[in-house]
C-alpha positions as CSV (number, residue, x, y, z in Angstrom):
1,M,43.1,38.3,28.3
2,C,40.8,38.6,25.3
3,T,40.0,34.9,25.1
4,Y,36.7,33.1,24.8
5,H,34.9,33.6,21.5
6,F,35.3,36.6,19.3
7,K,34.6,37.4,15.6
8,L,34.8,40.2,13.0
9,N,32.2,41.4,10.5
10,M,34.1,41.2,7.2
11,L,33.5,41.3,3.5
12,D,35.9,38.4,2.8
13,S,37.1,36.1,5.6
14,T,40.3,35.1,3.7
15,N,41.1,38.8,3.0
16,E,40.5,39.7,6.7
17,S,42.5,36.8,8.0
18,S,45.5,37.7,5.9
19,R,45.5,41.2,7.3
20,I,45.2,40.2,10.9
21,D,48.0,37.7,10.3
22,L,50.2,40.4,9.0
23,L,49.4,42.7,11.9
24,I,50.3,39.9,14.4
25,E,53.5,39.3,12.5
26,I,54.4,43.0,12.5
27,V,53.8,43.7,16.2
28,S,55.5,40.4,17.2
29,Q,58.8,41.1,15.6
30,T,61.8,40.1,17.7
31,G,65.5,40.3,17.1
32,K,65.1,43.5,14.9
33,N,66.0,47.0,15.9
34,L,63.2,49.6,15.7
35,E,64.4,51.0,12.3
36,D,64.2,47.5,10.8
37,Q,60.7,46.9,12.3
38,L,59.3,50.0,10.7
39,N,60.9,49.2,7.3
40,Y,59.5,45.6,7.4
41,A,56.0,47.0,8.2
42,L,56.2,49.2,5.1
43,E,57.4,46.4,2.9
44,S,55.1,43.7,4.0
45,T,52.0,45.9,3.9
46,C,52.9,47.1,0.4
47,T,53.1,43.5,-0.6
48,L,49.8,42.5,1.0
49,L,47.9,45.5,-0.4
50,G,49.5,45.2,-3.9
51,L,50.8,48.7,-3.8
52,E,54.2,50.0,-4.8
53,I,55.3,52.6,-2.2
54,G,55.1,52.8,1.5
55,I,56.1,56.0,3.5
56,I,56.3,57.1,7.1
57,S,56.4,60.8,7.2
58,N,56.9,63.6,9.7
59,I,54.8,66.7,9.3
60,Y,55.8,70.0,10.9
61,G,53.9,73.1,9.9
62,N,53.6,73.0,6.1
63,T,56.6,70.8,5.7
64,Y,56.3,67.1,4.8
65,T,59.5,65.1,5.5
66,I,60.1,61.4,4.5
67,E,61.5,59.4,7.4
68,H,61.1,55.8,6.2
69,F,60.1,54.5,2.8
70,F,59.9,51.4,0.7
71,P,61.3,50.3,-1.7
72,V,64.9,51.3,-1.6
73,G,66.4,52.4,-4.9
74,I,63.5,54.6,-6.0
75,N,63.9,58.3,-6.5
76,M,63.4,59.1,-2.9
77,F,65.6,59.6,0.2
78,K,65.3,59.9,3.9
79,G,64.9,63.5,4.9
80,Q,63.5,64.5,1.6
81,R,61.0,67.4,2.1
82,F,57.9,68.5,0.2
83,E,55.4,71.3,0.8
84,L,52.5,69.6,2.6
85,G,49.9,70.9,0.2
86,N,51.7,69.1,-2.7
87,T,51.2,65.7,-1.0
88,Y,48.1,63.5,-0.6
89,C,48.7,63.7,3.1
90,S,47.3,67.2,3.0
91,I,43.9,65.5,2.3
92,T,44.6,62.7,4.8
93,L,45.0,65.2,7.7
94,D,41.5,66.5,7.0
95,A,40.0,63.0,7.0
96,D,38.4,61.4,10.0
97,G,40.6,58.4,10.2
98,V,41.9,56.5,7.2
99,F,41.7,58.2,3.8
100,S,41.8,56.1,0.6
101,V,41.2,56.5,-3.1
102,D,41.1,53.6,-5.5
103,H,41.6,55.5,-8.7
104,M,42.7,59.1,-8.3
105,G,42.3,60.0,-12.0
106,T,38.5,59.5,-11.8
107,S,38.1,60.9,-8.4
108,D,37.3,64.4,-7.1
109,F,41.0,64.8,-6.4
110,N,42.3,64.4,-9.9
111,M,43.4,68.1,-9.9
112,H,45.5,67.7,-6.8
113,P,49.2,68.9,-7.2
114,C,50.5,65.5,-6.1
115,Y,48.5,63.7,-8.9
116,G,49.8,66.1,-11.4
117,A,53.4,65.7,-10.3
118,F,53.6,62.0,-9.6
119,H,50.5,60.4,-11.2
120,L,49.9,58.1,-8.2
121,E,46.5,56.5,-8.9
122,S,45.8,54.7,-5.6
123,Y,46.5,55.8,-2.1
124,I,45.6,54.8,1.5
125,G,47.0,56.5,4.6
126,I,46.3,57.7,8.1
127,P,47.8,60.4,10.5
128,F,49.4,59.1,13.7
129,E,50.4,60.7,17.0
130,V,53.5,60.5,19.2
131,D,53.1,61.5,22.8
132,G,49.6,62.7,22.1
133,K,50.6,65.1,19.3
134,L,50.3,64.8,15.5
135,Y,53.6,63.5,14.2
136,G,53.0,62.5,10.6
137,T,51.4,59.8,8.4
138,I,51.9,56.2,7.4
139,N,50.7,55.8,3.8
140,F,50.8,53.5,0.8
141,S,50.4,54.3,-2.8
142,S,50.8,53.0,-6.4
143,S,51.0,54.3,-9.9
144,K,48.2,51.9,-10.8
145,P,44.6,52.0,-9.7
146,K,43.6,49.5,-7.1
147,E,41.2,47.4,-9.2
148,D,39.6,45.5,-6.3
149,G,39.3,48.8,-4.3
150,F,40.2,49.4,-0.6
151,N,37.8,47.6,1.8
152,K,37.0,47.7,5.5
153,S,39.7,45.3,6.5
154,D,42.3,47.4,4.6
155,H,41.2,50.5,6.6
156,Q,41.3,48.5,9.9
157,L,44.8,47.3,9.2
158,V,46.1,50.8,8.4
159,T,44.4,52.2,11.5
160,L,46.2,49.7,13.8
161,L,49.5,50.2,11.9
162,G,49.2,53.9,12.6
163,K,48.9,53.4,16.4
164,W,51.7,50.8,16.4
165,T,54.0,53.2,14.4
166,G,53.4,56.0,16.8
167,G,54.5,53.9,19.7
168,I,57.6,52.6,17.9
169,I,58.7,56.1,16.9
170,Q,58.4,57.4,20.4
171,R,60.6,54.5,21.6
172,Q,63.1,55.6,19.0
173,Q,63.1,59.1,20.3
174,V,63.7,57.8,23.9
175,E,66.5,55.6,22.8
176,R,68.2,58.5,21.0
177,E,67.8,60.6,24.2
178,L,69.3,57.8,26.2
179,E,72.3,57.6,23.9
180,K,72.8,61.4,24.0
181,E,72.7,61.5,27.7
182,K,74.7,58.4,28.3
183,E,78.1,60.1,28.0
184,L,76.9,63.1,30.0
185,Y,75.6,60.9,32.8
186,K,78.8,58.9,32.8
187,L,80.8,62.1,33.2
188,I,78.6,63.4,36.0
189,S,78.7,60.1,37.9
190,Q,82.4,59.8,37.7
191,N,83.1,63.4,38.9
192,S,80.5,63.6,41.6
193,S,81.8,63.0,45.1
194,E,80.3,60.0,46.7
195,L,78.7,60.1,50.1
196,I,81.0,58.2,52.5
197,C,79.6,57.3,55.9
198,L,80.5,55.3,59.0
199,H,77.6,54.0,61.0
200,H,77.1,52.5,64.5
201,P,75.7,48.9,64.4
202,D,72.2,50.4,65.0
203,G,72.6,52.5,61.8
204,T,73.2,56.0,63.3
205,F,75.8,58.1,61.6
206,K,79.1,58.5,63.4
207,F,81.0,60.0,60.4
208,V,79.7,61.7,57.2
209,S,81.8,63.0,54.4
210,E,81.5,66.7,53.3
211,S,79.9,65.6,50.0
212,S,76.7,65.5,52.1
213,I,76.5,69.3,51.5
214,H,75.9,69.1,47.8
215,I,74.2,65.7,47.7
216,L,71.7,66.0,50.5
217,G,72.0,69.7,51.5
218,Y,73.1,68.9,55.0
219,L,76.3,69.7,56.8
220,P,78.0,66.5,58.1
221,E,77.5,67.6,61.7
222,E,73.7,67.9,61.0
223,L,73.6,64.2,60.2
224,V,76.0,62.7,62.8
225,G,73.9,61.0,65.6
226,K,70.9,60.6,63.3
227,T,69.8,57.5,61.5
228,P,69.6,57.3,57.7
229,F,66.2,55.6,58.1
230,D,64.7,58.9,59.0
231,F,65.5,60.2,55.5
232,I,64.7,57.2,53.4
233,H,61.3,57.1,51.7
234,P,59.0,54.9,53.7
235,T,58.2,52.6,50.8
236,D,61.8,52.0,50.0
237,L,62.8,51.7,53.6
238,K,60.5,48.7,54.0
239,K,61.2,47.2,50.5
240,S,64.9,47.5,50.2
241,A,66.9,49.6,52.7
242,L,66.0,47.7,55.9
243,P,66.4,44.2,54.4
244,Q,69.8,45.1,53.1
245,Y,70.8,46.7,56.5
246,H,69.8,43.5,58.3
247,K,71.8,41.5,55.8
248,A,74.9,43.7,56.5
249,L,74.5,43.0,60.2
250,T,75.1,39.3,59.5
251,G,78.6,40.2,58.3
252,E,77.8,40.0,54.5
253,P,78.5,43.0,52.3
254,V,75.5,44.4,50.3
255,M,75.9,46.0,46.9
256,N,73.8,48.5,44.8
257,T,70.8,49.0,47.0
258,E,68.5,51.7,45.5
259,F,66.2,53.9,47.5
260,R,64.9,57.4,47.6
261,M,66.4,59.8,50.2
262,K,65.0,63.1,51.3
263,R,67.2,66.2,50.9
264,K,67.1,69.1,53.3
265,N,64.8,71.0,50.9
266,G,62.3,68.2,51.1
267,E,62.7,66.7,47.7
268,Y,63.6,63.0,47.2
269,I,66.5,61.8,45.2
270,W,67.5,58.3,44.1
271,M,70.6,56.9,45.8
272,N,72.6,53.8,45.0
273,S,74.3,52.5,48.1
274,S,76.7,49.8,49.1
275,A,77.5,48.8,52.7
276,E,80.3,46.7,54.3
277,P,80.5,45.6,57.9
278,V,83.6,46.4,59.9
279,I,84.5,43.3,62.0
280,S,86.7,43.3,65.1
281,P,89.4,40.6,65.7
282,T,86.9,38.9,68.0
283,G,84.3,38.6,65.2
284,Q,82.0,41.4,66.4
285,I,80.5,44.0,64.0
286,T,81.7,47.3,65.3
287,S,80.6,49.6,62.5
288,L,79.1,49.7,59.0
289,Q,80.7,51.6,56.2
290,S,78.5,52.9,53.4
291,T,79.2,54.4,50.0
292,S,76.3,56.1,48.2
293,R,75.8,58.2,45.1
294,D,73.0,60.2,43.5
295,V,71.5,58.2,40.6
296,S,68.4,60.3,40.1
297,E,69.0,61.2,36.4
298,K,69.7,57.5,35.5
299,K,66.6,56.4,37.3
300,R,64.5,59.1,35.6
301,L,65.6,57.8,32.2
302,E,65.0,54.2,33.1
303,I,61.4,55.0,34.1
304,L,60.8,57.1,31.0
305,F,62.1,54.2,28.8
306,K,59.8,51.7,30.5
307,Q,56.8,54.1,30.1
308,T,57.6,54.4,26.4
309,Q,58.0,50.7,25.8
310,A,54.6,50.2,27.3
311,M,53.0,52.5,24.8
312,A,54.0,50.2,22.0
313,S,53.1,47.1,23.9
314,V,50.6,45.5,21.6
315,G,50.2,41.8,20.7
316,G,48.0,39.5,18.8
317,W,45.8,36.5,19.7
318,E,43.6,33.9,18.0
319,Y,41.1,31.4,19.4
320,D,39.6,28.5,17.5
321,L,36.0,28.0,18.6
322,N,35.8,24.4,17.4
323,T,39.1,23.1,18.8
324,G,39.4,25.4,21.8
325,K,43.0,26.1,20.7
326,L,44.2,29.5,22.0
327,F,47.3,31.3,20.5
328,W,49.1,34.3,22.0
329,T,52.0,36.3,20.5
330,D,55.0,36.9,22.8
331,E,53.8,40.4,23.7
332,V,50.5,39.1,25.0
333,Y,52.4,36.7,27.3
334,R,54.6,39.6,28.5
335,I,51.5,41.7,29.3
336,H,50.1,38.8,31.3
337,D,53.5,38.2,33.0
338,K,53.4,34.6,31.9
339,E,56.2,32.5,30.5
340,I,56.3,32.7,26.7
341,G,55.0,29.5,25.1
342,E,53.2,28.2,28.2
343,E,49.8,26.6,27.3
344,V,46.9,28.9,28.1
345,F,43.2,28.3,28.2
346,V,40.1,30.6,27.8
347,E,39.0,30.3,31.4
348,E,42.5,31.2,32.7
349,G,42.6,34.2,30.3
350,L,39.4,35.6,31.7
351,S,40.6,35.1,35.3
352,F,43.0,38.0,34.9
353,F,40.1,40.5,34.8
354,P,38.4,41.7,38.0
355,D,34.7,40.9,38.2
356,D,33.3,44.0,36.5
357,S,35.8,43.9,33.7
358,K,35.3,40.2,33.3
359,I,31.6,40.5,32.9
360,Q,32.0,43.4,30.4
361,L,34.4,41.3,28.4
362,E,32.3,38.2,28.4
363,E,29.2,40.1,27.3
364,A,31.2,41.7,24.5
365,I,32.6,38.3,23.4
366,Q,29.1,36.8,23.3
367,H,27.8,39.8,21.3
368,T,30.6,39.4,18.8
369,I,29.9,35.7,18.3
370,Q,26.3,36.3,17.8
371,T,26.5,39.5,15.6
372,A,30.0,39.4,14.2
373,E,30.5,43.0,15.3
374,V,34.0,44.0,16.5
375,Y,34.4,44.9,20.2
376,D,37.0,47.4,21.4
377,L,37.3,47.8,25.2
378,E,39.6,49.3,27.8
379,L,39.5,47.1,30.9
380,D,41.1,46.8,34.3
381,F,43.5,43.8,34.5
382,I,45.7,42.1,37.0
383,S,48.7,40.2,35.7
384,A,50.1,36.8,36.9
385,K,52.5,38.8,39.2
386,G,49.6,40.7,40.7
387,I,50.4,43.9,38.9
388,K,47.3,46.1,38.2
389,K,47.2,47.3,34.6
390,R,44.8,48.9,32.1
391,V,44.5,47.0,28.8
392,R,42.8,47.6,25.5
393,A,41.2,44.5,24.0
394,I,40.0,44.3,20.4
395,G,38.2,41.2,19.2
396,R,36.7,40.2,15.9
397,A,35.1,37.1,14.4
398,E,35.8,35.1,11.3
399,L,32.7,33.4,9.7
400,I,31.8,30.3,7.8
401,N,28.3,30.2,6.4
402,G,27.4,33.1,8.6
403,E,28.6,31.5,11.9
404,A,31.7,32.4,13.9
405,Y,34.4,29.7,14.0
406,K,37.4,31.7,15.0
407,L,38.1,34.8,17.1
408,Y,41.2,37.0,16.9
409,G,42.4,40.5,17.5
410,T,44.9,42.6,19.4
411,F,45.8,43.1,23.1
412,Q,47.6,46.2,24.3
413,D,48.9,47.5,27.7
414,V,47.7,51.1,27.9
415,S,48.5,51.6,31.6
416,E,49.6,55.1,32.5
417,L,52.3,53.7,34.9
418,I,51.3,56.2,37.6
419,D,53.5,54.6,40.1
420,N,56.6,55.3,38.0
421,E,55.5,59.0,37.6
422,D,55.0,59.3,41.3
423,N,58.5,58.0,41.9
424,I,59.9,60.9,39.9
425,S,57.7,63.6,41.5
426,E,58.2,62.4,45.0
């Protein structure tokens, strides 16, 4: 993990600390649905920045649509549309990163249509992407100038909020897709004929129902005398199918075994199978009866949802250089596959990185301690369960009298989950 010693170059350590604390609080929300998480992010950021209005927008062509806003009760509603050119976000889209103005009336943008219509004096915002494509902006504004101005830490906070917002909105989209397809999947699964088979104790088919034609593409007689093990994906055969088969041979029913099975056309589909031994009066297993159904669509949605959750998987951490105390948010524990709340130490955190990544991180940490410059790295990582991942580690330093005394930042799982994608394509 990003532990050891890290520090950020900041104009005001109290200012910077309050912003990283807010970011940690936002990304660590639990017990709230995604809609409430977005609304809380807008409200809490408005409060911290001393601004009046927070908006998450969707931009399509020249249309700017409000999707989330704070506060409620103002002359604004979800779904409200504006011409993009009449919003400050038309300027934001042309900026390289965060765009902010302390006092619009004295700026080069005092003739902008948005200023003429709404007289918003201060503004800060950034575009964000969903699934690699521009989606909209997250922005904050006020009818009053920001007297103390927007500083570097404000820009960093809004930048990370934009990345977090993109991940949350993509998760919302997947949840809506899951909800829409839920009833359809239920209808399909209830009306699709199951594959009913009778097997010899060695596994070979001795009876196959006619549903094999539309499920697997084989006539029943093409399967009789063959073994299902010839059609099951080699990885799943070793991991799930064979262990469950041997369990059934002990006389114990097995339920809901999932594996990929090859159809006649060569494609793999996901099957959910249950098997029950047929036992003679003398106690011998004479046959195995199996019932299987195609669950490929359900499996595809499960994998998609897991992929999308990972995109928003970002947590916060803090390390006190004087006391050696290390703090992780719940998401950081989840990325490490460690029990939430378990005591962790710097040396253990570094041990999750392979040699090259560990050296790179250690060098970056030492550089941050010595120079107070932020580091931002993507590194190979192996969790406590031995799962290989790719993580993004951001670290910064907090200073007292020019010396680092505390390190903190964010930690994000940015793995592509190639194995899950292979499961679908295979």
